[in-house]
C-alpha positions, 0 to 999 in steps of 0.5 A: 462538506454541508452539515447536511451532506455530512449527517447523511454520510455519518448515518451510513453503515457499510454492509461490508468493508473496503480494503484499500492498498496504498503503493509507490516507490520510496518518497512518495508520501504514500504513509502521509497520506494513508494517515490523511485518508484516515483521519478524513474517513473517520470525520465522516463517520467510518470505522477505519483500521490503518495498517502497513506491510511489513509490520501490521501484526505483533509477528509482522513488525518482527519480520519487518525488522529482519527484512528492512534491517541495513546490516541484512545484505546477505539476505537472499531474494528468495528469502525476502519474497517468502518472509514478505508473503509470511508477513502477509498471511498473518496480516489478513488472518489477524487484522484484514479479513476479520475488519472487513467483514465487520463492516470497517474500512481497511487502509494498508500502506503496501500489499501484494503489488509492492511484492511484485514490483519490488521483487519481480520487476526490481529484483527480477524474480519470475513473475509467475512464481511471485503470483503462485506463492501471493495466490497461497498467501492470500488466496487471490484476495486482492484490495478493492481499490489500490492508489498508486503514488507515482514520482520520479525516483531521483525526487523520491530519493532527494525526499527521503534523504531530507528525513534521513529515512534508510532501510535495506532496500532503500540502499539499492541503487537508482536503476533498481527503483527505477525498475520498480517504479515501472513495474508499478506502472506496468500493473496499473496498466494491466489493472486499470479498474483496481489501480488508480494512479496519483501523481505525487509530485505535487502538494500533499493538499493536491495530493489528497484532493486526488486520493479522495475523489477516488476514495468518494467514487468507491463510497457512492457505488457501495 
């Protein structure tokens, strides 16, 4: 970017913030990409909040520990669903909504689409029930843009094994994760204006370029 262009971007102040969610199955690299986008936006002069679900607040961190402990295999699917939504309520109240009102860009690693994909399409919990509970938790609030990092399940598993990443959901069999991926693609198909799919099978730099193209378009229309 030329210096004159960069200065022009830095002089901008958002009247209202933007809420961005990053989604995808295990091993897509979305957490890395969320960090890289945050760093790029900060360089461009924007105020950025980088967060995650579950675990974006103090209470959320405790919920995350319960949800992802590998030895909590006895957890019922409904308990799991309600805990994710409890985390989301706290996340919105403490961090997301106020930051958007202050004109900041909020990037979250997972939001409501994760619950729909994992607990709905993956676990088989009734979709209408999940949407009803989400409506209570979020009041219908959705990200302005969602970036879905798509990757075949086998590759995602290999990547996670390479970094020794293990949690309770990652211990599910490959068929579960295939259902989750199919669920994500269904969500993208139903909401193409909000959910933008990026091929996560390419290198980090190429994926980052794809993310920036999506983000820069949204910044231009503000």
